[in-house]
C-alpha positions as CSV (number, residue, x, y, z in Angstrom):
1,M,-18.8,-4.7,-9.4
2,A,-15.5,-6.0,-8.2
3,Q,-14.7,-6.5,-4.8
4,P,-12.1,-3.7,-3.6
5,K,-8.4,-4.9,-3.3
6,R,-7.3,-4.3,0.2
7,I,-3.9,-2.6,0.7
8,L,-2.2,-2.3,4.1
9,V,-0.3,0.8,4.2
10,A,2.4,0.8,6.9
11,C,5.0,3.4,8.3
12,G,7.1,4.0,11.5
13,T,4.4,5.5,13.6
14,A,1.0,5.0,11.5
15,I,0.2,8.7,11.8
16,A,1.1,11.3,9.2
17,T,3.3,9.2,6.7
18,S,0.9,6.7,6.3
19,T,-2.0,8.8,5.5
20,V,-0.2,10.6,2.9
21,V,0.5,7.2,1.1
22,A,-3.0,5.7,1.7
23,R,-4.8,8.8,0.3
24,A,-2.3,8.7,-2.8
25,I,-2.9,5.1,-3.6
26,E,-6.5,5.3,-3.2
27,E,-6.8,8.6,-5.6
28,A,-4.6,7.1,-7.9
29,L,-6.1,3.6,-8.2
30,Q,-9.5,5.2,-8.3
31,A,-8.7,7.6,-11.1
32,R,-7.9,4.3,-13.0
33,G,-11.2,2.9,-12.0
34,I,-9.8,0.4,-9.4
35,P,-11.7,0.0,-6.3
36,V,-9.4,-0.4,-3.2
37,T,-9.7,0.1,0.3
38,T,-6.7,0.7,2.6
39,R,-5.7,0.5,6.1
40,Q,-3.1,2.3,7.8
41,C,-0.8,0.9,10.7
42,K,2.7,0.9,12.2
43,A,5.5,-1.2,10.6
44,T,5.6,-3.2,13.9
45,E,1.8,-4.3,13.1
46,V,2.0,-5.4,9.7
47,A,2.4,-9.3,10.6
48,S,-0.7,-9.3,12.9
49,L,-2.8,-7.3,10.4
50,V,-1.8,-8.8,7.1
51,Q,-4.6,-11.4,7.2
52,G,-7.2,-10.7,4.5
53,M,-4.8,-8.1,2.6
54,D,-4.0,-8.1,-0.9
55,L,-0.9,-6.2,-0.8
56,V,1.3,-4.3,1.8
57,V,2.8,-0.9,0.9
58,T,5.3,0.5,3.4
59,T,7.7,3.4,3.7
60,T,10.0,1.1,6.0
61,P,11.4,-2.1,6.3
62,V,8.7,-4.9,7.3
63,P,9.1,-8.6,7.4
64,S,9.3,-10.3,3.7
65,N,7.8,-13.5,4.8
66,L,4.1,-12.1,5.2
67,G,2.8,-14.5,2.5
68,L,1.8,-11.5,0.0
69,P,3.4,-9.0,-2.1
70,V,5.4,-6.1,-0.4
71,I,6.4,-3.0,-1.8
72,Q,8.4,-0.6,0.2
73,T,8.8,2.8,-1.3
74,L,9.2,6.7,-0.5
75,A,7.9,7.6,-4.0
76,F,4.5,9.0,-2.6
77,L,6.4,11.3,-0.5
78,T,9.2,12.3,-2.7
79,G,7.3,12.3,-5.8
80,I,10.1,10.6,-7.6
81,G,9.0,7.3,-9.3
82,R,5.5,7.7,-8.4
83,E,3.9,6.7,-11.7
84,A,6.4,3.5,-11.8
85,V,5.1,2.6,-8.0
86,I,1.7,2.8,-9.1
87,E,2.1,0.6,-12.0
88,Q,4.0,-1.8,-9.6
89,I,0.9,-1.7,-7.2
90,I,-1.4,-2.5,-10.0
91,K,0.8,-5.5,-11.1
92,A,1.2,-6.8,-7.8
93,L,-2.9,-6.5,-7.3
94,N,-2.9,-8.7,-10.3
95,L,-5.0,-6.0,-12.4
């Protein structure tokens, strides 16, 4: 079985928003048979937690020089463009 891809999910406070986004990503990718684990954090924590991650998905600006793909989106909160962002996540994970 493939090693799960690791996604760091960041929002302003790491409370409600990142929980909604992380759960939506997990459900969407698992429905496609893609094993994934998520970790939630505050945007200010991203740089210190990025080690060992495959991708950062954020609802707020974070540094762009992290050495891995960063997707900034509100699609999981608004529903607008959700499928396109899921495809973007899959592509960023090289799947």
